[in-house]
N, C-alpha and C positions, 0 to 999 in steps of 0.2 A: 767843733768840727775839725777835720784833719785833712791832710793830703793823702791819706791812706788809700790804697787800691785793694778792693775785695774781689777775688776771683773765684768763680765756681766753674770747674772743669769737669764735665760729665762724660761718662763713657758707657756705651752699650757693647758688651763683649759679643763676639761671635758665639753661636751655640756651643755649650760645653766648655767655654774658655774663661768663665768668670773667675774661678779660683786662680788660674795661671795669670790672668791679667792683673788681678789684685796684687799678687806677689811682685809682678814687674813694676807696678805703680808704687808699691811700698819701697822698693829698692831705690826709687828716686828721692825719697824723703831725707835721708841722712845728709847727703851733699847739699841739697837745696836749703835745708835748715841752717847751714853754715854760710849761705850767701849773704852779702851785705843787703840790708833792707828787708830780709825775710822775717816776718813776725810769726806767721803760722803757715804750715804746709802739711796737711794731713789728708790722707786718702781714707775715705769712709765707704761703707756699703749700705745699701738700702735695707731697712728693716720694716716690718709691718707694724702698724699701730692703728687702732680705730680712731685716733685723734689726728691722724696725718693721712688723709685720703688722696693726696695729689699724685700726679704721674711724674716719674723720674727715671733716668737711666740708673742701672743698678750700682755703678761705682762713681763716686764723686770726690774730687779734690776740693777741699775748703782751704783757700789761701788768703792770707793778709800780707800786703806789702807796704812798706813805709811810704812809697810814692811810686809814680808812674815810671820813673827812670829805673827803679829797682825791679819792677815787674818786667819791663821791656828787656833789661839786661838778662834776667832769668830766661825769658823766651828765646834769647839768642844764644844761650849756652849750648855747646855741642851735644851734651847728653840729652837735653830736652828736645833739640831738633832731631837727634838720632831716634829718640823714642817715637816722635810723631811720624817720621819717615818710615820706620820699621813696622809700626803697629797701626797707624791711622791712614797713611797714604798707600802703603804696599798692600796688594791683594792677599799677601801671605800673612799679614799682621793679625793680631788678636782682637782688634776693634772693628765692630760693624758700623757704629756711628759714634760721633763725638760732638760736643758742644762746649765751647769755652767762652765765658762771658765775664766782663769786669764791671764793677760797680764803685760808686763813690758815696760817701756819707755827707757830701756837700749839697745843701738844698738849693743853692742859687741857680743850678742848671735846669730846673724844672721848666722854665719858660723857653729855654733854647730849643730850636728845632732838632729833632732826633733823626730824621731820615732825609 
């Protein structure tokens, strides 16, 4: 097991804005990959498959961080905060809905209360 933090950051673009939002998200990759503790940071888009019938937002970041401190430092970077302010909070942004969740590969937390 590890202290790694796995983040899935999902985005539903406003109608007609998927391609533009994908490009904006891709632009965040290069700087983020140079951050301390960043192991993986890749924006992906949903594709159809008869073997994957779940529901998802169309654009998803798949992130792996060395530890919680690295993830939290990333979230506090001015570029990341500016993205969320401009595109998720602002009514003028490209994002209709978003969902950011983090996960651990440590099993001992299964018995701890979650809510």
